[in-house]
Structure formats: structure tokens, C-alpha cells
C-alpha positions as semicolon CSV with decimal commas, in nm:
position;residue;x (nm);y (nm);z (nm)
1;M;-4,771;-7,423;9,642
2;V;-4,524;-7,705;9,671
3;P;-4,207;-7,625;9,908
4;H;-3,903;-7,504;9,726
5;H;-3,698;-7,823;9,839
6;Q;-3,976;-8,006;9,708
7;G;-3,933;-7,871;9,388
8;G;-4,193;-7,596;9,420
9;G;-4,206;-7,345;9,111
10;V;-4,283;-6,987;9,232
11;M;-4,237;-6,962;9,634
12;R;-4,295;-6,574;9,656
13;A;-4,528;-6,525;9,392
14;D;-4,660;-6,224;9,585
15;L;-4,331;-6,068;9,474
16;L;-4,412;-6,056;9,141
17;G;-4,688;-5,803;9,212
18;D;-4,441;-5,570;9,431
19;N;-4,339;-5,251;9,270
20;I;-3,962;-5,235;9,134
21;S;-3,821;-4,942;9,206
22;G;-3,702;-4,677;8,900
23;L;-3,877;-4,948;8,673
24;A;-4,170;-4,693;8,570
25;E;-3,898;-4,402;8,524
26;A;-3,717;-4,643;8,325
27;L;-4,028;-4,705;8,075
28;A;-4,129;-4,372;8,056
29;A;-3,767;-4,260;7,919
30;V;-3,817;-4,507;7,670
31;D;-4,197;-4,406;7,570
32;A;-4,020;-4,041;7,525
33;A;-3,753;-4,199;7,309
34;D;-4,037;-4,361;7,069
35;R;-4,241;-4,025;7,042
36;A;-3,899;-3,850;6,949
37;L;-3,867;-4,163;6,675
38;T;-4,241;-4,117;6,603
39;S;-4,230;-3,756;6,508
40;G;-3,871;-3,781;6,335
41;L;-3,566;-3,661;6,457
42;L;-3,547;-3,330;6,221
43;R;-3,810;-3,194;6,383
44;P;-3,805;-3,397;6,791
45;Q;-3,924;-3,205;7,082
46;A;-3,710;-3,131;7,263
47;A;-3,841;-3,251;7,632
48;D;-3,904;-3,615;7,501
49;L;-3,491;-3,582;7,404
50;T;-3,410;-3,430;7,767
51;E;-3,602;-3,679;7,919
52;L;-3,404;-3,986;7,764
53;A;-3,080;-3,781;7,822
54;E;-3,164;-3,725;8,139
55;A;-3,258;-4,115;8,245
56;L;-2,891;-4,203;8,139
57;L;-2,744;-3,960;8,365
58;G;-2,408;-4,097;8,561
59;S;-2,411;-4,383;8,348
60;P;-2,123;-4,423;8,079
61;L;-2,304;-4,347;7,795
62;A;-2,476;-4,014;7,973
63;A;-2,262;-3,755;7,775
64;R;-2,267;-3,899;7,440
65;V;-2,651;-3,902;7,483
66;A;-2,682;-3,566;7,614
67;E;-2,482;-3,429;7,316
68;A;-2,673;-3,650;7,060
69;A;-3,020;-3,510;7,207
70;E;-2,895;-3,132;7,183
71;K;-2,758;-3,203;6,824
72;A;-3,135;-3,376;6,717
73;V;-3,299;-3,108;6,855
74;A;-3,063;-2,861;6,675
75;G;-3,117;-3,056;6,352
76;A;-2,773;-3,128;6,303
77;A;-2,756;-3,474;6,459
78;G;-2,565;-3,733;6,216
79;E;-2,535;-4,125;6,237
80;E;-2,308;-4,146;6,517
81;H;-2,553;-3,926;6,758
82;F;-2,805;-4,168;6,640
83;L;-2,611;-4,470;6,735
84;A;-2,585;-4,281;7,048
85;L;-2,960;-4,270;7,106
86;A;-3,001;-4,586;6,999
87;A;-2,777;-4,746;7,259
88;A;-2,978;-4,535;7,514
89;R;-3,302;-4,655;7,475
90;T;-3,114;-5,048;7,406
91;A;-2,965;-4,962;7,743
92;L;-3,307;-4,863;7,915
93;C;-3,465;-5,142;7,800
94;G;-3,187;-5,392;7,926
95;S;-3,192;-5,243;8,289
96;V;-3,557;-5,324;8,304
97;H;-3,518;-5,678;8,223
98;D;-3,231;-5,718;8,447
99;A;-3,507;-5,589;8,720
100;L;-3,745;-5,803;8,609
101;L;-3,511;-6,104;8,614
102;E;-3,371;-6,032;8,971
103;R;-3,775;-6,013;9,069
104;V;-3,814;-6,359;8,940
105;S;-3,496;-6,508;9,062
106;A;-3,629;-6,399;9,436
107;A;-3,973;-6,537;9,357
108;T;-3,866;-6,878;9,190
109;G;-3,509;-6,958;9,412
110;Q;-3,391;-6,976;9,067
111;V;-3,004;-6,916;9,042
112;I;-2,857;-6,617;8,770
113;G;-2,508;-6,782;8,638
114;T;-2,228;-6,548;8,590
115;E;-2,223;-6,288;8,352
116;A;-2,109;-6,433;7,969
117;D;-1,865;-6,336;7,761
118;S;-1,818;-6,078;7,597
119;L;-1,870;-6,089;7,234
120;S;-1,587;-6,053;6,994
121;T;-1,569;-5,793;6,725
122;V;-1,377;-5,670;6,401
123;D;-1,214;-5,336;6,425
124;E;-1,334;-5,211;6,073
125;V;-1,697;-5,195;5,992
126;P;-1,777;-5,330;5,630
127;N;-1,912;-5,074;5,391
128;V;-2,233;-5,273;5,402
129;L;-2,321;-5,213;5,757
130;L;-2,259;-4,844;5,686
131;A;-2,494;-4,851;5,390
132;A;-2,726;-5,011;5,671
133;R;-2,672;-4,754;5,863
134;S;-2,718;-4,521;5,652
135;W;-3,122;-4,645;5,541
136;L;-3,184;-4,674;5,897
137;S;-3,067;-4,292;5,988
138;D;-3,271;-4,168;5,690
139;L;-3,597;-4,366;5,846
140;V;-3,559;-4,195;6,190
141;R;-3,501;-3,881;6,019
142;A;-3,829;-3,904;5,872
143;G;-3,958;-4,070;6,186
144;W;-4,272;-4,345;6,177
145;R;-4,522;-4,080;6,083
146;G;-4,354;-3,985;5,761
147;I;-4,267;-4,312;5,576
148;D;-4,358;-4,354;5,255
149;Q;-4,259;-4,645;4,997
150;D;-3,961;-4,469;4,853
151;L;-3,802;-4,411;5,185
152;V;-3,883;-4,777;5,275
153;S;-3,752;-4,918;4,928
154;G;-3,437;-4,770;5,002
155;A;-3,362;-5,075;5,229
156;A;-3,379;-5,341;4,920
157;P;-3,020;-5,297;4,779
158;V;-2,905;-5,332;5,165
159;I;-3,060;-5,656;5,232
160;S;-2,967;-5,808;4,926
161;A;-2,610;-5,706;4,979
162;L;-2,623;-5,851;5,322
163;L;-2,790;-6,161;5,281
164;P;-2,510;-6,380;5,146
165;D;-2,263;-6,308;5,395
166;P;-2,326;-6,549;5,738
167;A;-2,141;-6,267;5,935
168;V;-2,436;-5,977;5,899
169;R;-2,752;-6,254;5,811
170;R;-2,908;-6,133;6,144
171;L;-2,930;-5,784;6,071
172;A;-3,021;-5,899;5,721
173;V;-3,320;-6,077;5,832
174;L;-3,425;-5,816;6,086
175;L;-3,386;-5,545;5,812
176;D;-3,621;-5,752;5,555
177;G;-3,887;-5,827;5,788
178;F;-3,895;-5,447;5,937
179;A;-3,907;-5,321;5,608
180;A;-4,172;-5,569;5,484
181;E;-4,363;-5,434;5,784
182;L;-4,305;-5,073;5,707
183;G;-4,363;-5,094;5,360
184;A;-4,726;-5,266;5,446
185;S;-4,792;-4,974;5,655
186;C;-4,718;-4,639;5,415
187;P;-4,780;-4,394;5,448
188;G;-4,728;-4,342;5,790
189;S;-4,935;-4,030;5,788
190;A;-5,204;-4,210;5,733
191;L;-5,170;-4,481;6,029
192;E;-5,429;-4,497;6,288
193;R;-5,184;-4,616;6,572
194;V;-4,824;-4,659;6,497
195;P;-4,671;-4,926;6,689
196;A;-4,361;-4,684;6,852
197;R;-4,248;-4,994;7,077
198;R;-4,224;-5,273;6,852
199;W;-4,070;-5,016;6,579
200;G;-3,806;-4,847;6,800
201;D;-3,742;-5,187;6,923
202;L;-3,641;-5,310;6,567
203;W;-3,462;-5,013;6,479
204;S;-3,273;-4,973;6,786
205;R;-3,119;-5,335;6,760
206;A;-3,031;-5,253;6,414
207;M;-2,868;-4,981;6,443
208;L;-2,633;-5,138;6,691
209;L;-2,566;-5,428;6,506
210;T;-2,487;-5,236;6,218
211;V;-2,177;-5,118;6,455
212;S;-1,928;-5,452;6,374
213;V;-1,966;-5,768;6,261
214;A;-1,996;-5,988;6,642
215;T;-1,920;-6,316;6,617
216;P;-2,073;-6,522;6,992
217;A;-1,834;-6,673;7,213
218;I;-1,874;-7,030;7,135
219;E;-1,772;-7,397;7,371
220;T;-1,889;-7,735;7,395
221;V;-2,073;-7,917;7,640
222;S;-2,145;-8,278;7,680
223;G;-2,387;-8,451;7,892
224;R;-2,790;-8,542;7,955
225;L;-2,984;-8,326;7,811
226;L;-3,382;-8,295;7,981
227;P;-3,636;-8,132;7,754
228;L;-3,921;-7,918;7,975
229;G;-4,093;-7,830;7,658
230;V;-4,091;-7,653;7,362
231;D;-4,240;-7,281;7,233
232;L;-4,357;-7,278;6,898
233;H;-4,369;-6,915;6,693
234;E;-4,543;-6,933;6,380
235;H;-4,571;-6,641;6,083
236;A;-4,740;-6,712;5,772
237;T;-4,380;-6,726;5,580
238;A;-4,182;-6,865;5,884
239;A;-4,205;-7,102;6,169
240;Q;-3,955;-7,139;6,503
241;A;-3,932;-7,390;6,756
242;Q;-3,742;-7,318;7,102
243;V;-3,678;-7,620;7,313
244;H;-3,630;-7,522;7,663
245;A;-3,402;-7,837;7,890
246;I;-3,177;-7,844;8,137
247;L;-2,864;-7,995;8,059
248;E;-2,696;-8,208;8,348
249;P;-2,289;-8,193;8,270
250;A;-2,108;-8,484;8,228
251;D;-1,836;-8,355;8,471
252;G;-2,050;-8,344;8,760
253;G;-2,132;-8,000;8,791
254;P;-2,468;-7,772;8,839
255;A;-2,757;-7,836;8,627
256;R;-2,813;-7,536;8,385
257;L;-3,063;-7,419;8,171
258;V;-3,035;-7,412;7,792
259;R;-3,240;-7,352;7,496
260;A;-3,226;-7,554;7,153
261;S;-3,396;-7,350;6,821
262;V;-3,445;-7,415;6,491
263;S;-3,658;-7,192;6,233
264;T;-3,719;-7,258;5,876
265;P;-3,953;-7,064;5,609
266;K;-4,286;-7,239;5,501
267;P;-4,571;-7,172;5,300
268;D;-4,887;-7,002;5,421
269;T;-5,126;-7,331;5,389
270;V;-4,918;-7,515;5,592
271;I;-5,054;-7,441;5,943
272;G;-5,107;-7,608;6,288
273;A;-4,943;-7,990;6,304
274;G;-4,822;-7,943;5,960
275;I;-4,527;-7,709;6,036
276;W;-4,326;-7,990;6,258
277;Q;-4,278;-8,183;5,950
278;L;-4,089;-7,876;5,814
279;L;-3,883;-7,848;6,131
280;R;-3,828;-8,166;6,237
281;P;-3,536;-8,258;5,999
282;H;-3,329;-7,986;6,115
283;L;-3,357;-8,082;6,486
284;S;-3,361;-8,439;6,625
285;L;-3,433;-8,346;6,965
286;L;-3,807;-8,243;6,850
287;A;-3,829;-8,622;6,754
288;A;-3,694;-8,707;7,129
289;L;-3,948;-8,440;7,279
290;G;-4,237;-8,618;7,107
291;E;-4,095;-8,926;7,256
292;G;-4,081;-8,814;7,595
293;R;-3,698;-8,914;7,602
294;S;-3,405;-8,726;7,694
295;M;-3,062;-8,667;7,467
296;D;-2,740;-8,766;7,512
297;L;-2,490;-8,492;7,413
298;T;-2,123;-8,525;7,317
299;D;-1,915;-8,186;7,238
300;M;-2,228;-7,984;7,148
301;P;-2,154;-7,623;7,074
302;I;-2,313;-7,370;7,318
303;T;-2,298;-7,022;7,327
304;A;-2,207;-6,860;7,648
305;E;-2,575;-6,746;7,671
306;G;-2,726;-7,087;7,642
307;D;-2,839;-7,108;7,350
308;L;-2,736;-7,507;7,148
309;I;-2,588;-7,474;6,844
310;W;-2,731;-7,786;6,740
311;Q;-2,527;-8,057;6,541
312;D;-2,727;-8,385;6,512
313;E;-2,361;-8,578;6,486
314;H;-2,296;-8,467;6,875
315;A;-2,626;-8,606;7,025
316;R;-2,794;-8,946;7,038
317;T;-3,139;-9,021;7,198
318;G;-3,126;-9,147;7,578
319;E;-3,366;-9,277;7,813
320;P;-3,711;-9,176;7,877
321;A;-3,736;-8,871;8,077
322;D;-4,085;-8,717;8,183
323;A;-4,077;-8,297;8,154
324;F;-4,274;-8,287;8,492
325;V;-4,021;-8,507;8,716
326;T;-3,779;-8,258;8,575
327;A;-3,912;-7,974;8,624
328;R;-4,014;-8,143;8,996
329;V;-3,632;-8,259;9,028
330;A;-3,397;-8,031;8,865
331;L;-3,575;-7,707;8,790
332;P;-3,510;-7,561;9,138
333;T;-3,148;-7,604;9,119
334;A;-3,087;-7,525;8,778
335;I;-2,849;-7,223;8,729
336;S;-2,972;-7,007;8,426
337;T;-2,716;-6,782;8,208
338;P;-2,739;-6,412;8,166
339;A;-2,864;-6,333;7,821
340;A;-2,639;-6,128;7,602
341;P;-2,638;-5,743;7,595
342;L;-2,830;-5,688;7,284
343;D;-3,071;-5,977;7,408
344;R;-3,167;-5,804;7,732
345;H;-3,572;-5,711;7,653
346;P;-3,865;-5,745;7,870
347;A;-4,040;-5,881;7,589
348;R;-3,735;-6,172;7,571
349;L;-3,803;-6,254;7,927
350;A;-3,905;-6,643;7,952
351;V;-3,821;-6,810;8,241
352;P;-3,902;-7,203;8,287
353;V;-4,120;-7,234;8,620
354;F;-4,326;-7,518;8,764
355;L;-4,640;-7,460;8,947
356;E;-4,911;-7,638;9,135
357;G;-5,151;-7,624;9,388
358;Y;-5,281;-7,298;9,232
359;T;-5,634;-7,243;9,210
360;V;-5,825;-7,152;8,865
361;D;-6,041;-6,854;8,760
362;R;-6,219;-6,844;8,434
363;A;-6,386;-6,507;8,360
364;E;-6,498;-6,470;7,982
365;D;-6,168;-6,538;7,784
366;A;-5,931;-6,446;8,044
367;L;-5,809;-6,716;8,229
368;T;-5,592;-6,672;8,579
369;F;-5,355;-6,907;8,820
370;T;-5,437;-6,794;9,182
371;V;-5,055;-6,834;9,307
372;A;-4,989;-6,820;9,680
373;G;-5,238;-6,563;9,696
374;Y;-5,105;-6,363;9,375
375;P;-5,336;-6,390;9,043
376;L;-5,079;-6,456;8,759
377;T;-5,274;-6,433;8,404
378;V;-5,212;-6,694;8,199
379;A;-5,151;-6,680;7,831
380;A;-5,398;-6,903;7,696
381;D;-5,353;-6,719;7,338
382;R;-5,004;-6,859;7,337
383;V;-5,085;-7,238;7,338
384;P;-5,018;-7,285;6,964
385;A;-5,294;-7,533;6,778
386;A;-5,014;-7,761;6,620
387;G;-5,027;-7,985;6,980
388;P;-5,301;-8,138;7,210
389;L;-5,237;-7,904;7,474
390;T;-5,587;-7,645;7,458
391;P;-5,688;-7,361;7,661
392;E;-5,976;-7,597;7,812
393;A;-5,707;-7,819;7,930
394;V;-5,515;-7,564;8,089
395;A;-5,823;-7,455;8,267
396;A;-5,897;-7,811;8,427
397;S;-5,517;-7,843;8,538
398;T;-5,380;-7,964;8,811
399;A;-5,007;-7,861;8,742
400;C;-4,879;-7,666;8,490
401;L;-4,503;-7,651;8,348
402;G;-4,468;-7,300;8,140
403;L;-4,246;-6,978;8,075
404;L;-4,305;-6,659;8,308
405;R;-4,322;-6,380;8,066
406;W;-4,381;-5,991;8,116
407;D;-4,578;-5,809;7,900
408;A;-4,792;-5,441;7,944
409;G;-4,698;-5,448;8,308
410;D;-4,759;-5,757;8,450
411;F;-4,665;-6,112;8,461
412;S;-4,789;-6,431;8,274
413;L;-4,740;-6,760;8,252
414;Q;-4,721;-6,926;7,909
415;P;-4,830;-7,277;7,975
416;L;-4,595;-7,542;7,767
417;A;-4,763;-7,879;7,955
418;V;-5,014;-7,924;8,201
419;E;-5,145;-8,204;8,424
420;T;-5,488;-8,277;8,443
421;L;-5,728;-8,557;8,540
422;A;-5,895;-8,761;8,321
423;R;-6,122;-9,067;8,454
424;K;-5,960;-9,033;8,805
425;K;-5,603;-9,063;8,646
426;T;-5,343;-8,808;8,629
427;V;-5,233;-8,728;8,246
428;A;-5,017;-8,518;8,092
429;L;-5,046;-8,285;7,788
430;H;-4,765;-8,119;7,586
431;A;-4,751;-7,849;7,346
432;G;-4,496;-8,023;7,167
433;A;-4,633;-8,375;7,189
434;W;-4,691;-8,421;6,841
435;A;-4,334;-8,246;6,741
436;G;-4,185;-8,597;6,663
437;G;-4,497;-8,711;6,459
438;T;-4,861;-8,846;6,609
439;T;-5,132;-9,107;6,599
440;D;-5,361;-8,839;6,708
441;K;-5,653;-8,798;6,417
442;V;-5,634;-8,410;6,438
443;G;-5,260;-8,413;6,450
444;A;-5,199;-8,676;6,181
445;K;-5,490;-8,507;5,909
446;A;-5,293;-8,150;5,948
447;E;-4,914;-8,366;5,885
448;K;-5,154;-8,500;5,565
449;A;-5,284;-8,171;5,468
450;A;-4,949;-7,999;5,508
451;T;-4,787;-8,246;5,351
452;D;-5,052;-8,236;5,048
453;A;-4,964;-7,888;5,017
454;T;-4,605;-7,892;5,007
455;A;-4,564;-8,148;4,768
456;V;-4,825;-7,914;4,503
457;L;-4,571;-7,628;4,588
458;R;-4,282;-7,833;4,510
459;E;-4,418;-7,948;4,208
460;R;-4,537;-7,600;4,066
461;A;-4,181;-7,464;4,187
462;G;-3,992;-7,728;3,950
463;R;-4,196;-7,678;3,660
464;L;-4,114;-7,311;3,681
465;L;-3,764;-7,427;3,711
466;R;-3,805;-7,646;3,390
467;K;-3,909;-7,339;3,215
């Protein structure tokens, strides 16, 4: 490992393998809540809800959760009690997230900034949010094993009412995807395996989003933006690119870790490198990333959690910027901002880290980096097909820039870029190298196929509209 003051990544990798006090107990309480949600809150097991309530003893939620558990066991729970149970489950997931983040901070030496400002809300809850809460309450009364098409279809008019209002679109999109997933799984009684953790996460977040309309606190920033890499998420009908970067403020303040994201719907025929052409027009940062350049920002809006609200008029392309130089020099001292309360979940942990000096072990389909004696699983399956980075290149790497994640009880590394030797020369391969366009044969072929598919779909859509 490289010493921290010389730009090293995970200095105390051994800390990642140590037990975290209270972590197992908190996750066990979440599992208890999920068992109750699976069977339904009209007929929950008293032991499961008691375990959840006991996990919140000593917290500000203790009295409300205890009452909610008691009412649910008695079959007399109302929407306010379901809200309390959702808040309890979310608080436990948040505590796990915070404990893991503290451990990562201790292992990497990265500094966590001050708490983000709380969200501003409105006092009166719109009727459409109450309607959403009513459907979500009906859902958990039945439980995941009790869902059917009639119950799930009740979300449709709620979603239609939510979508036109930007203030509640976050909830609308969540419910749209959640209902589609539930509908594809009906009837619940026939499911071989219930994705209880995932559905519990979605339900809890949706319930809390019905409390009020929330607007994130926004400020503006100016300075030099140094991209580290891009995390690409692909779904059959949607895609998202999230660029992780370091902002060097123009006022000379400390460098900070920030993100910039863009999402777009897509046809299921557009895959691989073709996705970039759908995302590129909405985020000029992708072109700079592909070209290996920085960007100069002037009064760019940013949330208190470090998410840039990208507007092209506030950015211009800057000088060349090597992501690995940025990782070696700026990453160790960059300050990260704590996540918003609803975003505190172990699955959302994604901390940029830089590693070198590791050994590689490849056994069958598993890839492991041994870092300072600690075996760190490499999530090679997270490497997107929309770039030149491959699992084989990761296995042959000498340095890696990636995201430290936590899943199923262990930390793992998602590669964003690697340095490897080719003809005795060090070359860099980035997952987002094709984000701004490419002359690479494979990438260019995929882009052309996507262009042709999109043109056909547009022509067909236009034909239908003309009828």
C-alpha cells in the first residue's frame, strides 16, 4: 500500500474486516420487520414487532414504535402506526449506514464533513400524498404473500395524480417502479422467494415520502471540478450515469467529494455503449469525462448532500485532468458530505477510493484484491459493458480507482478505472471512457446500432402520432 500522505487509498484495510458493535443486532431487527411485512400487518407475529420495538428503545421513536407494534399485533393499527414502523425500519438502516461509513472513514482516512441542513417542508400534506399512503397501508395489511393484481392496480390512479407535480415526482417514480415489480410477482402466495429486504426498503421510503413535500436545501458553488469516474446503472427501460468527482472551490476552501447524475428513459433495444448517446445531451460533464478534462464551474447549484444540480450554462470545459493523478493527490484530503436521512442506507454506500500495491487472486468467477493483508472482494459484475474496462483488465491491474460498497455483510470494490501494463507501458482504462464518444471499433459499432434503433423507434412513433 502507498502511505496515506503520498496518496494511498485504504491504509487500514484490516479495519474493514473487524466486527462493528451493534451491527448484527440492528440488521436482525430489520429482518424482523421484514418478516412482519411479508406475512402482513393484519396478522403479524408478535415476536417480530417486539424485536423491532426493542431495537428502538432509548431513541426518540421508542414510544411511537412500541405503540405501533402493540396496535399491529392487536389488529388495530392505522396509517399513523404504519408510518411509525416505516420510520423505525429506516432509522435502523440509517444507523447501519452511519456505522459502516465511520469504519470506512477510519480505514481510508477520508474526512466526513458536517451534517447537511435539514429539509424544508410544508405543513399541510396534499391529498394525493394521503392517497399514496392509503395504498401503501393496504399493501402491508395484506403483506407480500397476500398481494394480488387487484391490490397492486390500486396504485395506478395515485401514480397518475403524482406524476405531473415535480414536487412529488420522486415518490411517483418510486411507486411506479414498485407497483410494476409487485405486479410482475403476483400472486404473492405463489412466490418461491420473497425479496423481503428490497420490498421493505421501497415500502419504508415511500411511506416516509408521503409525510410532506420536501425541498432540498440548495446553494451554489464555483471552482474546478476533477472527475474521478462514472457509475452507470442500466435497466431495460431506463439508464442513469452518476459521475463522482472532486470539487476544488474557487474561494480556496477544502476540496470536497461531489456527484453529478443524469437519468433518461430508453428503449430496451439500446444497450451497452449506445446508452451514452441518450445520456450525453443532458450532461456535458460526460464529454469532459470521456476526454479526460476538468470542468470550471461558476455558481453551479448543489444540494447540501453534495449532489450537483447540473446546468450546462454554469460549466465550461477546462484543462486536461488525469483521474489517477486526482486520486493520488486530491482524494486523500477531500471532504465527504453526510447523506440526507432518507438516503442513509447500507446499499447506498459508495465511497471513492484509490488502491495500489495489492495482490490479485482470481478463482473461478471470484476476483479478490488482497490489500494490506485483507481480502477485498471485487464486484467485477458491476463493470458496465458500455466502456473498454473489462473484468480481465481489472484482474491484470496494478492500480484501481473504484467505489467501496457494502453488501450481504461484506465490503466490496466496484472498479471505475484501472492502470495496467501493456507492452511494458502503463495504460489507464476507464469505465466511462466512451461517455463522450469513441473511435474504438466496439464502442462505435454499439453507438451506430443504438442510433439505428432509436431512428426506427422515432419513425414508428411519428407514424402513430400522425394517425
